[in-house]
C-alpha positions as CSV (number, residue, x, y, z in Angstrom):
1,M,-0.4,-0.3,-0.2
2,A,1.3,3.6,-1.1
3,T,2.2,5.8,1.7
4,E,2.5,9.7,1.0
5,F,5.4,11.0,2.7
6,K,4.7,14.4,3.8
7,F,6.7,17.4,5.2
8,P,6.7,17.0,9.1
9,D,6.4,19.3,11.7
10,V,9.7,19.8,13.0
11,G,8.4,22.0,15.8
12,E,9.6,25.6,16.8
13,G,7.0,26.8,14.9
14,I,8.0,26.0,11.5
15,A,5.5,26.1,8.9
16,E,7.8,25.6,5.4
17,G,10.8,25.2,3.7
18,D,13.0,25.0,0.6
19,I,13.9,21.8,-0.7
20,V,17.8,22.0,-0.7
21,K,18.4,18.4,-2.4
22,W,16.7,15.0,-3.0
23,L,19.0,12.5,-2.1
24,V,16.8,9.7,-3.6
25,K,15.2,9.6,-7.1
26,E,12.3,7.7,-8.6
27,G,12.4,4.4,-8.3
28,D,14.7,4.2,-5.6
29,N,14.2,1.5,-2.8
30,V,14.5,3.3,0.4
31,S,14.4,1.8,4.0
32,E,12.7,3.1,7.3
33,H,14.4,6.3,9.0
34,Q,16.6,6.6,5.4
35,V,17.4,10.4,4.8
36,I,16.1,11.2,1.7
37,V,15.6,14.9,1.6
38,K,17.2,17.7,2.9
39,I,14.9,21.0,3.6
40,E,16.2,24.3,4.7
41,T,13.8,25.5,7.3
42,S,14.1,29.3,8.8
43,K,16.4,27.6,11.2
44,A,18.5,25.2,9.8
45,I,18.9,22.7,7.2
46,V,16.8,19.3,8.4
47,D,17.3,15.8,7.2
48,I,14.0,14.4,6.6
49,P,14.1,10.4,6.9
50,S,11.7,7.9,5.1
51,P,8.9,7.0,7.3
52,T,8.5,3.6,5.9
53,S,10.4,1.0,3.4
54,G,9.6,0.8,0.0
55,T,10.1,2.0,-3.5
56,V,10.0,6.1,-4.5
57,I,6.8,6.3,-6.9
58,K,6.7,9.8,-7.0
59,I,8.3,12.8,-5.9
60,N,6.3,15.9,-6.4
61,F,8.6,18.6,-5.4
62,K,11.7,19.7,-7.3
63,E,15.2,20.9,-5.5
64,G,14.3,24.7,-4.7
65,E,10.5,24.7,-4.4
66,N,9.1,25.4,-1.3
67,V,6.7,23.0,0.1
68,K,4.5,23.6,3.5
69,V,4.1,21.3,6.4
70,G,1.6,18.4,5.7
71,E,2.3,18.9,1.9
72,V,2.7,15.4,0.5
73,L,7.0,15.6,-0.7
74,A,6.6,12.2,-2.4
75,V,4.5,8.8,-2.3
76,I,6.3,5.5,-1.4
77,G,5.1,2.4,-2.2
78,E,5.7,-1.3,-3.6
79,K,7.1,-2.5,-7.1
80,S,4.3,-3.0,-8.3
81,E,2.3,0.1,-7.3
82,E,5.1,2.0,-9.6
83,A,4.7,-0.4,-12.5
84,E,0.8,0.4,-12.3
85,A,1.9,4.4,-12.2
86,T,3.9,4.2,-14.7
87,R,1.4,2.1,-17.2
88,L,-1.4,4.6,-16.3
89,K,1.1,7.4,-17.2
90,T,1.9,6.1,-20.7
91,E,-1.3,3.8,-21.5
92,E,-3.5,6.1,-24.1
93,P,-7.0,5.7,-23.1
94,K,-8.8,3.7,-26.5
95,T,-12.5,3.6,-25.8
96,K,-12.7,5.5,-22.7
97,N,-12.3,9.3,-21.4
98,Q,-10.4,9.5,-18.2
99,I,-11.6,12.2,-16.0
100,L,-11.0,14.1,-12.7
101,I,-13.8,13.1,-10.3
102,T,-12.4,14.9,-7.1
103,K,-9.7,16.5,-5.2
104,Q,-10.9,16.5,-1.9
105,R,-8.6,16.0,1.1
106,G,-5.9,16.5,-1.3
107,I,-6.4,13.4,-3.0
108,A,-6.5,13.2,-6.6
109,V,-9.1,10.4,-7.7
110,V,-8.8,8.8,-11.7
111,G,-12.2,8.0,-12.8
112,E,-13.5,6.6,-16.2
113,L,-16.6,7.9,-18.2
114,E,-18.1,5.7,-21.0
115,E,-18.0,7.3,-24.5
116,A,-20.9,8.7,-25.6
117,K,-22.1,6.0,-27.9
118,T,-24.4,8.5,-29.9
119,S,-22.3,11.4,-30.4
120,G,-22.0,10.4,-34.0
121,A,-25.9,10.9,-34.3
122,V,-25.9,13.9,-32.4
123,C,-23.0,15.5,-34.8
124,D,-24.8,14.2,-38.0
125,V,-28.2,15.8,-36.7
126,C,-26.6,19.1,-35.7
127,R,-24.7,19.8,-38.9
128,L,-28.3,20.9,-40.1
129,A,-29.1,22.9,-36.9
130,F,-25.4,24.5,-37.0
131,P,-23.9,25.2,-40.3
132,N,-21.2,27.4,-38.4
133,Q,-18.5,25.1,-37.4
134,Q,-17.6,27.1,-34.1
135,K,-21.1,26.6,-32.9
136,L,-21.7,22.8,-33.7
137,S,-18.2,22.2,-31.4
138,E,-19.6,24.2,-28.7
139,H,-23.1,22.3,-28.7
140,V,-21.4,18.9,-29.1
141,A,-19.2,19.5,-26.2
142,Q,-22.0,20.7,-24.2
143,E,-23.7,17.4,-25.2
144,H,-21.1,15.4,-24.3
145,K,-20.8,17.2,-20.7
146,T,-24.8,16.5,-20.2
147,Q,-24.0,12.8,-21.0
148,A,-21.5,12.9,-18.6
149,A,-23.5,14.5,-15.9
150,A,-26.6,12.3,-16.1
151,Q,-24.4,9.1,-15.1
152,S,-23.7,10.9,-11.6
153,L,-26.7,9.8,-9.2
154,A,-28.1,13.1,-7.6
155,T,-31.6,14.6,-7.1
156,P,-32.5,17.6,-9.4
157,A,-32.4,19.6,-6.2
158,V,-28.3,18.8,-6.1
159,R,-28.4,19.1,-9.9
160,A,-29.7,22.8,-9.9
161,L,-27.3,23.8,-7.0
162,A,-24.4,22.4,-9.1
163,R,-25.6,24.3,-12.2
164,Q,-26.0,27.5,-9.9
165,Y,-22.3,27.4,-9.1
166,N,-21.5,26.3,-12.8
167,L,-20.0,22.8,-11.4
168,D,-19.6,19.9,-13.7
169,L,-21.0,16.8,-11.6
170,A,-19.0,14.3,-13.7
171,K,-16.0,15.7,-11.3
172,V,-17.6,15.4,-8.3
173,S,-17.4,12.1,-6.4
174,G,-20.2,11.3,-4.1
175,T,-20.5,10.4,-0.4
176,G,-24.3,9.1,-0.3
177,P,-25.7,6.2,-0.8
178,A,-24.5,4.0,-3.6
179,S,-22.5,7.2,-4.4
180,R,-25.2,9.5,-4.8
181,I,-23.9,13.3,-4.6
182,T,-25.5,15.2,-1.8
183,E,-25.7,19.0,-1.6
184,A,-22.2,18.4,1.1
185,D,-20.7,17.3,-1.9
186,V,-21.5,19.9,-4.2
187,K,-20.7,23.0,-1.3
188,K,-16.8,21.2,-1.0
189,A,-16.5,20.6,-4.4
190,V,-16.9,24.6,-4.9
191,E,-15.2,25.4,-1.8
192,F,-11.8,23.6,-3.2
193,Q,-12.5,24.8,-6.5
194,Q,-12.8,28.0,-5.2
195,Q,-9.5,27.5,-3.1
196,I,-7.5,26.1,-6.3
197,K,-9.0,29.1,-8.9
198,P,-5.4,30.4,-10.2
199,E,-4.0,33.5,-9.3
200,A,-3.8,36.1,-12.0
201,P,0.1,36.2,-12.8
202,R,2.4,38.9,-10.8
203,V,4.0,41.0,-13.4
204,V,7.5,41.9,-12.1
205,K,9.6,44.5,-13.2
206,K,13.3,44.5,-13.5
207,Y,13.4,48.3,-13.6
208,D,12.2,51.5,-11.8
209,F,11.8,54.8,-12.5
210,F,15.6,55.4,-12.3
211,G,17.3,52.4,-13.5
212,Y,17.7,48.3,-13.3
213,V,16.9,46.5,-10.1
214,D,17.4,43.1,-8.9
215,R,14.6,41.3,-6.9
216,V,15.3,39.0,-4.2
217,P,13.1,36.5,-2.4
218,L,12.4,36.9,1.3
219,K,12.7,33.6,2.4
220,G,14.4,31.2,4.6
221,V,16.8,32.5,7.6
222,R,16.0,35.8,6.5
223,K,12.4,35.9,6.2
224,A,12.6,34.3,9.9
225,I,14.6,37.2,11.2
226,A,12.4,39.9,9.9
227,D,9.3,38.3,11.5
228,N,11.2,37.7,14.5
229,M,13.0,41.3,14.9
230,V,9.1,42.8,13.6
231,K,7.6,41.0,16.3
232,S,10.0,41.9,18.8
233,L,10.3,45.6,18.3
234,F,6.5,45.7,17.9
235,T,6.1,43.6,21.2
236,A,8.8,44.7,23.9
237,P,9.8,48.6,24.0
238,H,13.3,48.5,23.9
239,V,15.9,50.9,26.1
240,T,19.6,50.6,25.2
241,H,22.1,51.4,28.0
242,M,25.8,51.7,26.9
243,D,29.1,51.3,28.5
244,E,32.9,50.6,28.0
245,I,34.9,47.8,30.0
246,D,38.6,48.0,30.3
247,V,39.7,44.9,29.1
248,T,43.5,45.2,29.1
249,D,44.2,42.4,31.8
250,L,41.6,40.3,30.2
251,W,43.8,41.0,26.8
252,A,47.0,39.8,28.1
253,H,45.2,36.8,29.9
254,R,44.2,35.2,26.8
255,E,47.2,36.3,24.7
256,K,48.9,34.0,27.6
257,E,46.5,31.0,27.5
258,K,45.7,31.0,23.3
259,K,48.7,29.1,22.5
260,S,48.2,26.7,25.4
261,A,44.8,25.8,24.1
262,E,45.9,25.9,20.6
263,Q,48.0,22.8,21.7
264,K,44.7,21.4,23.2
265,G,42.8,21.9,19.8
266,V,41.0,25.0,21.0
267,K,40.8,27.9,19.8
268,L,40.4,30.8,22.7
269,T,38.6,34.2,21.5
270,F,36.9,36.8,23.7
271,M,33.5,35.4,23.6
272,P,34.1,32.2,26.1
273,Y,35.2,34.9,29.1
274,I,31.9,37.0,28.3
275,I,29.8,34.2,28.2
276,K,31.1,33.4,31.9
277,A,31.1,36.7,33.0
278,V,27.3,37.2,31.7
279,S,26.5,34.0,33.2
280,A,27.8,34.9,36.6
281,A,26.2,38.3,36.4
282,L,23.1,36.8,35.7
283,K,22.7,35.1,38.8
284,N,22.3,38.2,40.8
285,H,20.2,39.9,38.1
286,P,17.1,37.3,37.3
287,Y,15.2,40.2,35.5
288,L,17.4,39.6,32.7
289,N,17.1,36.4,32.5
290,A,13.6,36.0,31.8
291,A,10.7,36.4,29.6
292,M,7.3,38.4,29.4
293,D,4.2,36.0,29.6
294,S,2.1,38.4,28.2
295,E,-1.2,35.8,28.2
296,N,-0.8,35.5,31.8
297,Q,0.3,38.5,32.5
298,E,3.6,37.4,34.1
299,I,7.2,37.5,34.4
300,I,8.7,34.3,34.0
301,L,12.4,34.3,36.0
302,K,14.6,31.5,34.7
303,K,16.8,29.5,36.7
304,Y,19.2,28.2,34.2
305,Y,21.5,29.9,32.2
306,N,21.7,29.2,28.7
307,I,23.7,32.0,26.4
308,G,23.2,32.1,22.9
309,F,25.5,33.8,20.5
310,A,24.9,35.3,17.2
311,V,26.7,33.8,13.8
312,A,26.6,35.8,11.1
313,T,25.7,33.1,7.7
314,E,25.4,34.2,4.5
315,D,21.6,33.6,4.8
316,G,21.5,35.6,8.3
317,L,22.4,35.6,12.0
318,L,21.7,32.4,13.7
319,V,22.1,31.9,17.2
320,P,23.3,28.5,18.6
321,V,22.8,28.2,22.7
322,I,25.3,27.2,25.1
323,K,23.5,25.1,27.6
324,S,23.9,25.6,31.4
325,A,26.8,28.0,30.8
326,E,27.5,28.8,34.3
327,R,28.7,25.0,35.3
328,K,31.1,24.8,32.5
329,G,34.6,26.0,32.5
330,L,36.2,28.4,29.9
331,L,38.0,25.6,27.4
332,D,34.9,24.0,27.5
333,I,32.9,26.8,26.7
334,A,35.7,27.7,23.8
335,K,35.5,24.3,22.4
336,E,31.3,24.5,22.0
337,V,31.4,28.1,20.7
338,E,33.7,26.9,17.9
339,G,32.2,23.7,16.9
340,L,28.6,25.6,17.1
341,A,29.8,28.4,15.3
342,Q,31.4,26.1,12.4
343,K,27.9,24.1,12.2
344,A,25.9,27.5,12.1
345,R,27.7,28.5,9.1
346,D,27.9,24.8,7.5
347,R,23.6,24.9,8.1
348,T,24.7,21.7,9.7
349,I,23.4,22.7,13.3
350,D,20.7,21.1,14.9
351,L,17.6,22.6,15.8
352,M,18.1,21.8,19.6
353,Q,21.3,23.2,19.5
354,M,19.1,26.7,18.9
355,R,16.5,26.2,21.2
356,G,16.1,27.3,25.0
357,G,18.5,30.3,25.0
358,T,18.0,32.8,27.6
359,F,20.4,35.8,27.0
360,T,21.8,36.6,24.0
361,I,25.2,38.2,22.7
362,T,25.9,39.4,19.4
363,N,29.2,40.8,18.4
364,I,29.1,44.0,16.4
365,G,33.4,43.9,16.5
366,S,34.2,41.5,14.7
367,V,33.1,43.6,11.5
368,G,33.8,47.3,13.3
369,G,31.9,49.4,15.0
370,L,31.9,50.3,18.6
371,F,28.3,50.9,20.1
372,A,25.0,50.1,18.3
373,T,21.2,49.3,19.4
374,P,20.1,45.7,19.4
375,I,17.2,44.4,18.7
376,I,16.1,41.9,21.4
377,N,16.1,38.4,20.4
378,Y,12.6,37.8,21.7
379,P,10.7,36.3,23.9
380,E,14.1,36.8,25.8
381,S,14.2,40.2,27.9
382,A,17.7,41.2,26.9
383,I,20.8,41.5,24.4
384,L,24.6,42.5,25.2
385,A,26.3,44.0,21.9
386,L,30.0,43.9,21.9
387,G,31.8,46.7,20.3
388,K,35.7,46.4,19.1
389,I,38.2,46.5,21.5
390,Y,40.6,49.5,21.0
391,D,43.0,51.3,23.0
392,K,41.9,54.6,24.9
393,V,43.8,56.9,27.2
394,A,42.9,56.7,30.8
395,V,43.7,57.6,34.1
396,V,44.8,54.6,36.4
397,D,45.9,55.4,39.8
398,G,46.5,59.5,39.0
399,K,48.8,58.2,35.9
400,I,48.2,58.4,32.3
401,Q,47.8,54.6,30.5
402,I,46.9,53.5,27.0
403,R,44.6,51.0,28.1
404,K,41.9,48.3,26.1
405,F,38.6,49.0,26.3
406,L,35.7,46.9,25.0
407,P,32.4,48.6,24.4
408,V,29.0,47.1,25.3
409,S,25.4,48.2,24.7
410,L,22.7,46.5,26.1
411,A,19.2,46.6,25.1
412,F,16.2,45.4,27.6
413,D,12.6,45.0,27.7
414,H,11.3,47.9,29.8
415,R,8.2,46.1,30.7
416,I,10.7,43.3,33.0
417,L,13.3,45.6,34.1
418,D,14.1,49.9,34.5
419,G,17.4,51.3,33.3
420,A,18.9,51.3,36.9
421,E,18.7,47.3,37.2
422,A,20.2,47.3,33.7
423,A,23.2,49.8,34.5
424,A,23.6,47.3,37.3
425,F,24.0,44.1,35.7
426,V,26.6,45.8,33.3
427,N,28.4,47.0,36.2
428,E,28.7,43.4,37.3
429,I,30.0,42.1,34.1
430,K,32.5,45.0,34.0
431,K,33.7,43.4,37.6
432,Y,34.1,40.1,36.1
433,L,35.9,41.3,33.1
434,E,38.4,43.6,35.1
435,N,39.2,40.5,37.6
436,I,39.3,37.5,35.7
437,A,40.5,35.0,38.5
438,L,36.8,35.7,39.7
439,I,35.5,33.5,36.5
440,I,38.1,31.3,35.6
441,S,39.2,30.1,39.4
């Protein structure tokens, strides 16, 4: 028995995806749980396994096409079903006309109607009544349609209803006794007909008043980012607090430990230090590790510290999450950051590796820039943007020195916390980053 292989719900509210690559073709044998297609969602490229073993009878979507959750990606069945499908596809009808009976519930059923046996006689009579060839053809077509409809079981009231909507009863499958067509069948067929009514073609201009333009479809990760940013900005009232942190000692410590970390196969950047400092500071500032439950009018204070960090990819920003960051050592975090960042760039990251975040860090300094007004990774309550570390003249213990400073910008949800709490949180991060021993001991 053939199985409809549908695009499953992969969670996170994902409703659609784009076919990246089919790993099988029609006619191939597949086994249950074998990955047969890669689909790009708004979060990642996911491997979709076959729900059953059998032969791929039909593939319904080409690579690059968009598919909605619940739509049939392919049909998997037995060899005999593949052969029958091929025969029906190639066999020319001889004495019967195949017609489409219905497409209700997304299933197409093919039925057959006998050729009108009196079609020749009708044409002979009509040649005298309709000397005009076009009028004759229209009349013959209507006569055939009437004969086909006559074979459909339906009451006069149902037929009248069908005529009202210009519906061909020969294309409707009856659900009543002896396959009689009911009023409900007609109404469902009309609803379906209205749903599949083709839209007018969209005219796309390759130029505007001033010159030529390119149009890039808003889809995949970029569309997800756009939707989430709009939701965040129009839901949470954003406020941004900015400050600078003296990271001269941090810079020296990282330079000292970098070679040792490389010998252990770990690339040590500044991000692990920031993650350690943030996770430590969040313990004393729970409203920065929170989310708003608008429906129940509650602030959810989370007692676990999962720190997300933004990674720039060709398709947009992805946010892998370091789970339970407060329990992990500096090098463990560094190794995990490097691995997750590479997976994000390769689009091989698992959805679970991007779920469960409670606070997000984004690094604008890697591409230049000091301060920013980042948009909160909704529904979290805050996001920290890191600027470029730069040299600055400062007075330390009464002496003028050149120190290294890290600009930071903290955007927060003003419904959940106020500016004083945000400033206190940044001050605690400063304490940890200016005294490295507090977070690496």
